[in-house]
N, C-alpha and C positions, 0 to 999 in steps of 0.2 A: 504494500500500500504506500510505502514511503516514496515509491517511484512516481506516484501520481501528483503532477504539478504542471503548471503551464510551461511549455517548452520541452517537456519529456515526450517520448513517443510510445506508441502502443507496444513496440518491440522492447522497450525498457521494462514495461510491466511484465510481459511474457518471459523475458530473460530472468527477471528476479524470481518469478514463481518457479521456473524450470531449474534455476540454480539451487534454490532452497530445496526443492523436491529431490534432486540428485544428491545433494549433500546429506540427505536423510534416507538414502537408498529407496526412494519412492519413484514410481514412474508417473508420467503425465499423460492423461487421456487427451489425444489430439483432435478427435472427432467432435468434441463438445467444447464450446468457447463462450466467453462472455460476449457482451454486445453493447451497442449504444441504446440509450433510452431517451425517448422524446415524445412525440404525439402518439407513437406506438411503443409497446414495451420491448419489442425486438427490432432494432434498427441497426444500420451501419454506424460505426465500424464494428467489425468483429474484433474481439479482444482475446486472442489466443493465450493459452497458459504456457507458452514456449515462444522463443523468438530470439532475435538478434538485437542487441542494444543499438539504438539509433535508427531502427527501421520502422516502417509504418507511418501512419499519420501522426502529426504533432498535436499534443493536447493543448487546448485553449481554455481560458477561464469561461465557466458557464456550461461546459460540456458535461453531460451526465452519461456515465457508463456503468454497466454491471460487470464486476470482476468475479468470476466463479470457477476457481480451479477444481478439478476432480483428480485426485491423486490415489494411486493404487500401491499396495504392498508388493504385488507381483508385476505381471506384464501390463503394458499400457492398453492392451486390446480389450474392447468391450463388445457386447451384443445387446441389441434391442429385442425384447421379448415380443411375442405375438400381439400383446395389447398395444404395441406401438408407443409405449410410454416408459415401461420399466427397463432400466439399463443395469446389466450385470457384467462382471468381469469374465472374460473367456476362461481364465484359469481358476475361477471361483475363489480367488484371494480377496481379502477385505479391501474396500475402497471408501474414500470419503469425498464428499462434495460440499462446498461452502460457497455462499454468495453474499456479496454486499453491493448495493447500488450507491455510487458516490457522485458528487458533483465536484468538478475541478474548480478550486477557488484561487484567488490571486496568491495565496500563501501555501497552497498545496491541495488539500481535498477535505470534504466533509462527508461523513457517512450518513446516508439517508435512510438506511434500513437497520433494524436490530439495535443491539447494545453498542454503544460507542466505546 
């Protein structure tokens, strides 16, 4: 979250998540990403949980994004069940998913969801 500030890029966020995950021997699910939030809940830009520092769009004050990593103890591979909603890991290892919606402020970010 500390990467979220004006002038940072989407890649900076993804790289921070990916680096944290790998430092803790976790894999990053790549098929599911965060997103922009505006007049619709799922908008551009995609906010991947992996990436290269300095890549992607540049964050600007007032932008609202959902950051939602899904990290697995085993493989990064996942399957969507027949209900087209439930997602499970292919190797049946535990996984965790977390989401915060944030607004980019002049000084960084403000969390709009959940406990601060």
